C-alpha positions in Angstrom: -27.6 -11.9 -2.8 -28.4 -14.9 -5.0 -28.8 -15.7 -8.6 -31.8 -13.7 -10.0 -34.9 -15.6 -10.6 -35.1 -14.1 -14.1 -32.3 -13.0 -16.2 -31.8 -9.3 -16.4 -31.6 -7.6 -19.7 -28.2 -6.8 -21.4 -28.7 -3.2 -21.0 -29.6 -3.3 -17.3 -26.4 -5.5 -16.7 -24.1 -3.3 -18.7 -25.5 -0.2 -16.8 -24.9 -1.9 -13.5 -21.3 -2.7 -14.5 -20.6 1.0 -15.5 -22.1 2.0 -12.0 -19.9 -0.6 -10.2 -16.6 0.9 -11.5 -17.3 4.5 -10.8 -14.9 4.6 -7.8 -12.1 2.6 -9.7 -8.8 4.1 -10.5 -9.2 6.5 -13.3 -6.8 4.9 -15.7 -8.5 5.8 -18.9 -7.4 9.4 -18.9 -3.6 8.9 -18.4 -3.9 10.2 -14.8 -3.1 6.9 -13.0 0.5 5.8 -12.5 -0.1 2.2 -11.5 -2.0 -1.0 -11.9 -3.0 -0.5 -15.6 -0.6 0.1 -18.5 -2.1 2.0 -21.2 -0.8 3.0 -24.7 -2.3 5.2 -27.3 -2.1 2.6 -29.9 -4.7 0.5 -32.0 -2.8 -2.7 -30.8 -4.5 -2.5 -27.5 -8.0 -2.8 -29.1 -6.7 -5.6 -31.4 -5.5 -7.5 -28.5 -8.8 -7.5 -26.7 -10.5 -8.7 -30.0 -8.0 -11.7 -30.1 -8.6 -12.2 -26.4 -12.2 -12.6 -27.0 -11.6 -15.0 -30.0 -9.7 -17.3 -27.7 -11.6 -16.7 -24.6 -13.1 -20.3 -24.5 -10.2 -22.2 -25.7 -8.6 -24.0 -22.7 -4.7 -24.2 -22.3 -5.1 -27.3 -20.1 -4.1 -29.6 -22.9 -1.9 -28.5 -25.7 -2.6 -31.6 -27.9 -6.3 -30.7 -27.8 -5.7 -27.0 -28.7 -2.5 -26.9 -30.9 -3.5 -23.4 -31.9 -2.5 -22.2 -28.2 0.6 -24.4 -28.3 1.7 -22.5 -31.5 0.9 -19.1 -30.1 2.8 -19.8 -26.8 5.9 -21.0 -28.6 5.9 -17.9 -30.8 5.3 -15.5 -27.9 8.0 -17.3 -26.0 10.5 -17.3 -28.8 9.9 -13.5 -29.5 10.5 -12.7 -25.8 13.7 -14.9 -25.6 15.1 -13.3 -28.7 14.3 -10.0 -27.3 16.5 -10.6 -24.1 19.4 -12.2 -26.3 18.5 -15.8 -25.6 19.9 -18.3 -28.1 18.2 -21.4 -29.4 18.6 -23.2 -26.2 16.5 -20.7 -24.2 13.0 -22.1 -23.4 10.0 -20.8 -21.4 6.4 -20.7 -20.9 3.5 -18.1 -20.8 1.9 -17.4 -17.3 -0.7 -15.3 -15.8 1.7 -12.7 -14.5 5.1 -11.7 -12.9 4.1 -13.6 -9.5 3.4 -16.9 -11.3 6.4 -16.5 -13.5 8.5 -15.8 -10.3 7.0 -18.7 -8.3 7.7 -21.2 -11.1 11.4 -20.1 -11.3 11.6 -20.5 -7.4 9.9 -23.9 -7.8 12.3 -24.9 -10.4 15.3 -24.0 -8.5 14.2 -25.7 -5.3 13.3 -29.0 -7.3 16.6 -28.8 -9.0 18.3 -28.5 -5.6 16.2 -31.4 -4.3 17.7 -33.6 -7.2 21.3 -32.5 -7.0 21.7 -31.5 -3.2 19.3 -33.8 -1.3 21.2 -33.0 1.8 19.6 -29.5 1.9 16.2 -29.9 3.9 15.5 -26.2 4.3 16.7 -24.4 1.2 17.3 -20.7 1.1 16.3 -18.1 -1.3 18.6 -15.0 -1.3 17.0 -11.6 -2.3 17.8 -7.9 -1.9 15.5 -6.1 0.4 14.2 -4.2 -2.7 13.2 -7.6 -4.4 9.5 -7.7 -5.3 7.1 -9.3 -2.6 6.4 -12.0 -5.1 9.6 -13.7 -4.1 8.3 -13.5 -0.4 5.0 -15.2 -1.5 6.9 -17.7 -3.4 9.1 -18.6 -0.4 6.0 -18.8 1.7 3.9 -21.2 -0.8 7.0 -23.4 -1.4 8.3 -23.8 1.9 11.6 -22.0 1.1 13.4 -19.8 3.6 13.8 -16.3 2.3 17.0 -14.4 3.3 17.0 -10.7 2.4 20.3 -8.7 2.1 20.8 -5.0 2.2 21.2 -2.6 -0.8 23.2 0.4 -1.2 21.5 3.2 0.9 22.0 5.9 -2.0 21.5 4.0 -5.1 19.1 1.3 -3.8 21.0 -1.3 -5.8 21.8 -4.7 -4.5 25.0 -4.6 -2.3 27.0 -7.7 -3.8 29.4 -7.7 -0.6 26.2 -8.1 1.5 24.8 -10.9 -0.8 28.2 -12.7 -0.5 28.0 -12.3 3.3 24.6 -13.9 3.4 25.4 -17.0 1.5 25.2 -20.3 3.4 25.4 -23.9 2.7 21.7 -24.0 2.3 21.5 -21.2 -0.3 20.3 -22.4 -3.5 19.0 -19.4 -5.4 20.1 -15.6 -5.8 17.9 -12.8 -7.2 18.5 -9.4 -8.9 16.0 -7.1 -10.4 16.0 -5.3 -13.6 14.7 -2.9 -12.4 13.4 -3.1 -8.9 9.8 -1.9 -8.7 10.0 0.4 -5.8 12.9 2.7 -6.9 13.2 1.8 -10.6 16.9 0.9 -10.5 18.8 -2.0 -12.0 20.8 -4.3 -9.8 24.4 -5.2 -10.7 23.3 -8.2 -12.3 26.7 -9.2 -13.9 28.4 -9.1 -10.4 25.5 -11.1 -8.9 25.7 -13.7 -11.7 29.4 -14.0 -11.2 28.8 -14.6 -7.4 26.1 -17.3 -8.5 28.7 -19.1 -10.6 31.3 -18.9 -7.8 28.9 -20.7 -5.4 26.9 -22.8 -7.9 23.8 -20.9 -7.3 20.7 -20.6 -9.4 20.5 -16.9 -10.6 17.1 -15.4 -11.4 16.6 -12.0 -13.0 13.2 -10.3 -12.2 12.7 -8.5 -15.5 9.1 -8.3 -14.9 9.0 -4.6 -15.2 12.0 -4.0 -17.6 12.4 -7.2 -19.7 10.6 -5.9 -22.6 11.5 -2.1 -22.3 15.0 -2.1 -21.2 16.4 -3.6 -24.6 14.7 -0.7 -26.5 16.3 1.8 -24.1 19.7 0.2 -24.8 18.9 0.7 -28.6 18.0 4.2 -28.0 21.5 5.0 -26.5 20.6 4.7 -22.9 23.4 3.3 -20.6 21.6 0.0 -19.7 23.9 -2.4 -17.9 23.4 -6.0 -19.0 20.9 -8.1 -17.4 19.8 -10.8 -19.7 21.0 -14.1 -21.1 24.2 -12.2 -22.5 25.3 -12.4 -18.9 27.0 -15.8 -17.9 25.3 -17.4 -14.8 21.7 -16.1 -15.4 19.8 -19.3 -15.0 16.1 -17.7 -15.6 14.3 -14.5 -16.2 10.8 -13.3 -15.8 9.3 -10.6 -17.9 5.8 -9.4 -17.9 4.0 -8.5 -21.2 0.9 -6.7 -19.6 3.1 -4.1 -18.3 5.3 -2.4 -20.9 4.2 -4.8 -23.7 0.8 -3.4 -23.2 -0.9 -6.7 -23.6 -4.2 -7.7 -22.0 -3.8 -9.0 -18.4 -2.6 -11.5 -17.4 0.4 -12.0 -19.6 3.9 -12.9 -18.6 6.6 -15.3 -19.6 9.4 -17.1 -17.6 12.4 -18.1 -19.6 15.1 -20.6 -18.7 18.7 -20.9 -20.2 18.0 -24.5 -21.3 15.5 -27.4 -20.9 17.5 -29.1 -18.3 16.5 -26.2 -16.0 13.0 -25.8 -17.2 12.1 -29.3 -16.7 12.0 -28.8 -13.0 9.2 -26.3 -13.4 6.8 -29.0 -14.8 4.4 -31.0 -12.8 2.8 -34.2 -13.8 0.5 -36.7 -11.9 -0.2 -40.2 -12.8 -1.6 -41.4 -9.3 -5.2 -41.0 -9.9 -8.1 -42.3 -11.9 -8.7 -39.4 -14.2 -7.2 -37.9 -17.4 -3.5 -37.4 -17.9 -2.2 -34.5 -15.9 1.0 -32.6 -17.1 1.1 -29.0 -16.4 3.7 -26.4 -17.6 2.6 -23.8 -15.3 0.6 -23.6 -12.0 -2.8 -23.3 -13.6 -4.6 -26.3 -15.3 -7.5 -25.0 -16.9 -6.8 -21.6 -18.2 -8.3 -19.5 -21.0 -6.5 -19.0 -24.1 -7.5 -15.3 -24.3 -4.6 -13.7 -22.5 -2.1 -15.6 -24.7 -3.9 -14.8 -27.9 -4.2 -11.1 -26.8 -0.5 -11.0 -26.1 0.5 -12.5 -29.4 -1.8 -10.1 -31.3 -0.6 -7.1 -29.5 2.9 -7.7 -30.0 2.3 -8.6 -33.7 0.5 -5.2 -34.2 2.7 -3.2 -32.1 5.9 -4.3 -33.8 9.4 -3.6 -33.1 9.1 0.0 -34.5 6.0 0.7 -32.5 7.6 -0.4 -29.1 10.8 1.5 -29.9 8.9 4.7 -30.6 6.7 4.5 -27.5 10.1 3.6 -25.4 11.5 6.9 -26.5 8.5 9.0 -25.6 8.2 7.3 -22.2 11.8 7.9 -21.4 11.9 11.4 -22.4 8.6 12.0 -20.2 10.2 10.1 -17.3 13.1 12.6 -17.2 10.7 15.5 -17.3 8.6 13.9 -14.4 11.6 13.4 -12.3 13.3 16.7 -12.9 9.9 18.5 -12.4 9.4 16.7 -9.0 13.0 17.5 -7.9 12.3 21.2 -8.7 9.4 21.4 -6.3 10.5 22.5 -2.9 10.3 19.8 -0.2 10.2 16.9 -2.5 13.1 14.7 -3.9 13.5 11.8 -6.2 14.9 8.9 -4.2 17.1 7.5 -7.0 17.7 8.4 -10.7 15.4 6.2 -12.6 17.0 3.5 -15.0 13.8 3.3 -16.7 10.2 4.7 -16.3 9.8 4.2 -12.7 10.0 7.0 -10.2 9.9 7.1 -6.3 9.7 10.4 -4.5 9.6 11.5 -0.8 9.7 14.4 1.4 11.6 15.5 4.5 9.2 18.4 4.9 5.6 17.4 4.2 3.6 14.2 5.0 4.0 12.3 1.9 0.8 10.1 2.3 -1.2 13.3 2.6 0.0 14.5 -0.8 -1.3 11.1 -2.3 -4.7 11.9 -0.9 -4.7 15.4 -2.2 -3.6 14.3 -5.7 -6.4 11.7 -5.7 -8.9 14.6 -5.1 -7.6 16.2 -8.2 -8.1 13.3 -10.2 -4.5 11.5 -10.1 -3.6 8.2 -8.7 -0.1 7.8 -7.3 1.0 4.9 -5.4 2.0 5.1 -1.6 4.9 2.9 -0.3 5.7 2.3 3.3 9.2 2.7 4.3 11.2 -0.2 5.2 14.7 -1.3 6.1 15.9 2.3 6.5 14.3 3.5 3.4 11.8 6.5 3.7 8.0 6.2 2.8 7.5 7.6 -0.6 5.0 7.8 -3.6 5.7 5.7 -6.7 5.0 6.5 -10.4 4.9 3.7 -13.1 5.0 5.9 -16.0 3.2 4.5 -19.0 2.5 5.8 -22.6 -0.8 7.2 -21.6 1.0 9.5 -18.9 3.3 11.2 -21.5 1.0 14.1 -22.5 0.3 15.1 -19.0 3.6 16.0 -17.4 3.0 19.7 -17.0 -0.6 19.3 -15.7 0.7 16.6 -13.2 3.6 18.7 -11.9 1.4 21.9 -11.4 -1.2 19.8 -9.5 1.6 18.2 -7.4 3.1 21.6 -6.6 -0.3 22.8 -5.4 -0.9 19.7 -3.3 2.7 20.2 -1.7 1.7 23.8 -0.9 -1.6 22.7 0.6 -0.2 19.8 2.6 2.3 22.3 4.1 -0.5 24.8 5.0 -2.7 22.0 6.8 -2.9 21.7 10.4 -0.3 19.2 11.8 -1.7 15.7 11.8 -2.4 13.9 15.1 0.8 12.5 15.8 -0.1 11.7 19.3 -3.1 9.7 17.9 -0.6 7.6 15.7 1.8 7.3 18.6 -0.9 6.0 21.0 -2.0 3.5 18.4 1.5 2.3 17.9 2.1 2.2 21.6 -1.1 0.1 22.2 -0.2 -2.2 19.3 3.4 -2.9 20.5 1.8 -5.4 23.2 -0.1 -7.4 20.6 1.3 -10.7 19.3 0.6 -10.8 15.7 0.1 -14.5 15.8 -2.9 -14.3 18.2 -4.4 -10.9 16.8 -8.1 -11.8 16.8 -11.2 -10.0 15.3 -12.2 -8.2 18.5 -8.6 -6.7 18.8 -8.6 -5.8 15.3 -11.9 -4.0 15.6 -10.6 -1.9 18.5 -7.6 -1.0 16.4 -9.8 0.2 13.5 -11.9 2.2 16.1 -8.9 3.8 17.5 -7.9 4.9 13.9 -11.4 6.3 13.2 -12.0 4.0 10.3 -13.6 0.7 9.4 -13.5 -2.1 6.8 -14.1 -0.9 3.4 -12.6 0.9 0.5 -11.4 4.4 2.1 -11.8 7.7 0.3 -8.4 8.9 2.1 -5.7 6.6 3.2 -3.0 8.9 4.6 -3.8 8.3 8.2 -4.1 4.3 7.7 -0.7 4.4 5.9 0.8 6.6 8.6 -0.2 4.1 11.1 0.8 1.2 9.4 4.1 2.7 8.8 4.6 3.2 12.6 3.8 -0.5 13.5 6.1 -3.4 13.6 6.0 -5.2 10.1 4.9 -8.5 11.5 1.8 -6.8 13.2 1.3 -4.8 9.9 0.9 -8.1 8.1 -1.3 -9.5 10.6 -3.6 -6.4 10.4 -3.6 -6.5 6.6 -4.7 -10.1 6.6 -7.6 -9.3 9.0 -8.7 -6.4 6.8 -8.8 -8.3 3.6 -10.4 -11.3 5.2 -13.2 -9.0 6.2 -13.2 -7.2 3.0 -14.2 -10.0 0.7 -17.3 -11.9 1.4 
């Protein structure tokens, strides 16, 4: 493919784009439970308009675009106030939770370099349920990630396990509010007290719950404290493009004061070009997401968010109770917010995901890890609220259908797993990868069904799973 010799008409281009997204996750009708957060409110359309208004403005230099500086300061201050930050709390707008988390890890690392230079290989201490973004941050920033176990029943971080994992190289401790996979809040107050005891940077991953949990608390839910009211919390990440319903990508990372945030910043004066000083990872960046977030929050308002929070929380209870009532299914943990994970000891859970997809629903498969069973995940948004009964009826039918299906080829999965056991992930090449695909009866592309693929990935050692996924994506993108 190359740039067309003559430009195509606007109509042709729009028609092509509509065709391109025919196989995308069907998020517009409220039948998807991941990736896109949708609310039935005109704030979303206003946010898109504001996004386009500032699409071309560049956030590289706040002195050239003071409008973006003002928008960022106002968005950050709204967020800081929302999580009980005082006048000393500062932060920045980022492209998403991963960037917010990476910046917090970078700040903790650079602070440790300044105050504890004897540590040459710093450690980041996280529960096994912490988001993969922390693994990514450790990989990019050359920090050693150490994972500790969680309670096997509640899936909340085990504080005793965290204490036992601390070494003289530990610089940072993490807790989730809530964890993505199971939707439960870690004991932040106990973890923060442990951080104070050992002089550690304590980060709270509030990417999912930072905006929503304060509303649930106001509605009378028993939300444990997780924010800047907790002594010892150094930083907190919260996404606005999730339960803030702002256009992607919109997140903030907050710090208790400027003395911590300064370690996030980057400046370069050792070159011949213009002055470089960046608050975040990106240099040039569109002002669209920032303006879209500001407009959405202004239009939604406190009352709008509070109303939507109640409707989502009520719907979450109905989803969870309905799933538990279906023979063969069980919710893994009582949800603290609007995230639900469920599994089965009787029917193949990944097959259910495929069957639901055929009925027009998208639920997110999650591989089992560290003793936790494979499961299906729901991120329940405002758009999902009206569809509880229809979803549960189809889910019950899919469980019955999966139960009646012929037993899947366990021998094939076991054979592939056995053959793969001798493969060194570090030396996996394209020829061996192709052989594995052929044995699994699949090829590189976007699959219509994923149950067999997930079942195989579930059976493999995790280092090999990672290597296979890298090969897959390396071929998927041109």
